[in-house]
C-alpha positions in Angstrom: 14.6 -42.5 30.6 10.9 -43.0 31.1 8.7 -45.9 32.0 7.1 -47.7 29.1 3.5 -47.2 28.1 1.2 -47.0 25.3 2.6 -44.6 22.6 0.7 -43.4 19.5 2.5 -42.1 16.6 0.9 -39.1 15.3 2.8 -38.6 12.2 1.1 -38.8 9.0 2.3 -38.6 5.3 1.9 -35.0 3.7 -1.1 -34.7 1.4 -0.1 -35.4 -2.3 1.1 -32.4 -4.2 2.4 -30.5 -0.9 5.9 -31.3 -1.7 8.7 -32.4 0.5 9.2 -30.1 3.5 12.6 -29.4 5.0 13.1 -30.6 8.8 10.7 -28.5 10.8 12.9 -28.5 14.0 15.8 -27.1 11.8 13.7 -24.4 10.4 12.9 -23.3 14.0 16.5 -23.3 14.8 17.2 -21.3 11.6 14.5 -18.7 12.3 16.1 -18.3 16.0 19.6 -17.8 14.6 18.6 -15.4 12.0 16.6 -13.2 14.3 19.1 -13.4 17.3 22.2 -13.0 15.3 24.3 -15.9 16.7 24.2 -19.5 17.6 24.4 -18.8 21.5 21.6 -16.4 21.7 19.4 -18.8 19.5 20.3 -21.7 21.9 19.2 -19.6 24.9 16.1 -18.7 23.4 15.2 -22.3 22.4 16.5 -23.6 25.8 18.9 -26.1 24.1 22.7 -26.3 23.6 24.8 -24.3 21.2 25.8 -27.8 19.9 22.2 -28.8 19.0 21.5 -25.4 17.4 24.5 -25.8 15.2 23.5 -29.5 14.3 20.2 -28.4 13.1 21.7 -25.6 11.0 24.0 -28.0 9.3 21.2 -30.2 8.7 19.2 -27.6 7.1 22.1 -26.5 4.9 22.9 -30.0 3.8 19.1 -30.2 2.9 19.1 -27.2 0.7 22.7 -27.9 -0.5 23.9 -24.5 0.0 25.1 -22.1 3.0 22.5 -20.1 4.7 24.8 -18.1 7.0 28.2 -16.6 6.9 30.2 -17.6 10.1 32.0 -14.5 11.5 34.1 -13.8 14.6 31.2 -12.2 16.3 27.9 -14.0 15.3 26.7 -15.0 11.9 25.1 -13.1 8.9 22.5 -14.4 6.4 23.7 -15.1 3.0 21.4 -14.0 0.2 19.7 -17.4 0.0 19.3 -17.4 3.8 17.7 -13.9 3.9 15.2 -15.1 1.2 14.4 -18.2 3.2 14.0 -16.2 6.2 11.2 -14.1 4.7 9.3 -17.3 3.8 9.9 -19.1 7.1 8.9 -15.9 9.1 5.7 -15.6 7.2 4.8 -19.2 7.6 5.5 -19.3 11.5 3.3 -16.1 11.7 0.5 -17.8 10.0 0.8 -20.8 12.0 0.9 -18.7 15.2 -2.4 -16.8 14.0 -4.1 -20.1 13.2 -3.2 -21.5 16.7 -4.5 -18.3 18.5 -7.7 -18.7 16.6 -8.2 -22.2 17.7 -6.9 -22.0 21.3 -8.8 -20.4 24.2 -9.5 -21.1 27.6 -12.7 -22.8 26.9 -11.6 -25.2 24.3 -7.8 -25.7 24.8 -7.1 -29.2 26.4 -5.7 -28.6 29.9 -2.7 -30.7 30.6 -2.5 -31.5 34.3 -1.2 -34.0 36.7 2.1 -34.8 38.6 5.3 -36.0 36.9 8.1 -37.5 39.2 11.5 -36.8 37.9 14.6 -38.4 39.4 17.9 -37.0 38.3 21.6 -36.7 39.3 21.9 -33.9 41.8 24.4 -31.9 39.6 22.1 -32.2 36.6 19.2 -31.1 38.6 20.8 -28.0 40.1 22.7 -27.0 37.0 20.3 -27.9 34.1 17.0 -28.8 35.2 16.1 -26.4 38.0 17.0 -23.1 35.7 14.5 -24.4 33.1 11.7 -25.3 35.4 10.3 -21.7 35.7 9.6 -21.7 32.0 8.0 -25.1 32.2 5.7 -23.9 34.8 4.8 -21.0 32.8 4.0 -23.1 30.0 2.2 -26.0 32.0 1.0 -24.3 35.3 -1.2 -27.4 36.0 1.5 -29.9 36.0 3.2 -30.5 39.4 6.9 -31.5 39.0 8.2 -33.5 42.0 12.1 -33.6 41.6 14.3 -36.0 43.6 18.0 -36.7 43.3 20.2 -39.7 43.6 23.1 -41.4 41.8 21.8 -44.8 42.2 20.9 -46.8 39.1 17.4 -46.6 38.1 16.7 -50.3 38.7 17.5 -49.8 42.3 15.1 -46.5 42.6 12.0 -48.7 42.4 8.7 -47.1 41.3 9.6 -43.6 42.7 9.9 -42.0 39.4 8.2 -41.4 36.0 11.2 -39.9 34.2 14.9 -40.6 35.3 17.9 -38.7 34.0 21.3 -40.5 34.2 24.8 -40.1 32.3 24.8 -43.1 29.9 22.3 -45.8 28.9 20.7 -48.1 31.5 18.9 -51.3 30.7 16.2 -52.0 33.3 12.7 -53.8 33.3 10.0 -51.5 32.6 12.2 -48.7 31.5 12.7 -47.2 28.0 15.7 -44.8 27.4 16.5 -42.2 24.9 19.3 -39.5 24.4 18.2 -36.1 26.1 21.4 -34.3 25.1 25.1 -35.1 24.3 27.4 -35.2 27.4 30.2 -33.2 26.0 33.3 -32.6 28.3 35.9 -30.0 28.2 38.2 -28.3 30.6 36.5 -25.2 32.3 37.8 -22.5 34.7 37.2 -19.0 35.7 38.6 -16.2 33.5 40.9 -15.0 36.4 42.6 -18.4 36.4 43.3 -18.2 32.5 44.7 -14.6 33.1 47.4 -15.9 35.6 48.3 -19.0 33.6 46.8 -19.1 30.0 46.0 -22.6 28.6 46.9 -22.7 24.9 47.6 -26.4 24.6 47.0 -29.6 26.8 50.4 -29.3 28.1 49.6 -26.1 29.8 47.3 -28.1 32.3 50.3 -28.9 34.1 50.5 -25.4 35.6 47.0 -25.8 37.0 45.1 -27.6 40.0 42.9 -30.2 38.5 39.5 -30.6 40.1 37.9 -33.9 40.4 34.4 -35.3 41.7 33.8 -38.7 43.2 31.2 -39.5 40.8 33.4 -38.8 37.7 36.7 -40.0 39.2 38.1 -41.3 36.0 37.2 -38.2 33.8 40.4 -36.6 33.7 42.5 -39.6 33.0 40.1 -40.6 30.2 40.2 -37.3 28.6 44.1 -36.8 29.0 44.6 -40.2 27.6 42.3 -39.3 24.5 44.1 -35.9 24.1 47.4 -37.8 23.9 48.9 -36.8 27.2 48.1 -39.8 29.7 50.9 -39.0 31.9 50.2 -35.3 32.4 49.8 -34.3 36.1 48.5 -31.1 37.3 50.2 -28.8 39.8 48.0 -30.3 42.4 44.6 -32.2 42.7 41.5 -31.2 44.6 38.7 -33.8 45.1 35.0 -33.1 45.7 32.0 -35.4 46.7 29.7 -33.9 43.9 30.1 -32.5 40.4 28.3 -29.4 41.5 31.0 -28.7 44.1 33.6 -29.2 41.4 32.1 -26.8 39.3 31.5 -24.3 42.0 35.2 -24.7 42.8 36.1 -23.8 39.2 33.8 -20.9 39.2 35.6 -19.7 42.5 39.1 -19.8 40.7 40.3 -23.0 42.5 41.5 -24.7 39.5 40.3 -26.4 36.1 37.4 -28.9 36.1 36.7 -31.3 33.4 33.0 -29.9 32.9 30.0 -31.4 31.1 29.1 -28.7 28.6 25.3 -28.8 29.3 25.8 -28.1 32.9 28.2 -25.0 32.4 26.9 -23.6 29.0 24.9 -20.7 30.8 28.1 -19.7 32.6 30.2 -19.6 29.5 
């Protein structure tokens, strides 16, 4: 979420005769998957989720009307059509990079500078945002990021932020909101826990301690209801004040947490 301001739409129609281009973000994801050999490696390179990369590849395959990859147990392999497209896309990206390098230098490049105040949930800041800040600072060394955390609704935070990150939509005066990434939730635990008691179905969760956090207190009951097991009880229940403590307990082997995929994707 960010404060409303004047926004200029730089998008323009392509010149006549250039032809319809496929989605450029999807081409970027395609090139990353093709060169990295898997969706997970491409997601790490692009600093997005595995789910987001898969969505872009499906979008591109739908646009062309044919498969570009063969999905295999270990990674993916280009189809003949995908290999042909990679040659064209790689050459186009190389030409774009060369053109940008010619235009950009320290004397002519517009220097982006200033301070941006980010207010986020503590677990999101610790598990998702902070691991990406080093890359952001390398790209934009003249931007000072000031990070604060609270679980309060943004309308109660006042003027102390430029960008706010919350789970779910919020309506507040002077604030516009958009989706940053999907909050997909799934049971997560350490490999050692699975070795002791494998989880092959929802029913197997009854053998495990279920980990809860105060800020997501209804998450397990909502998930179990959606999974068709509303009355299932774990072997025990452990409760923590914050999501990051709950996730830390899962990593330490204390039980199974219902984790937000963006927060644990780097641990998978």
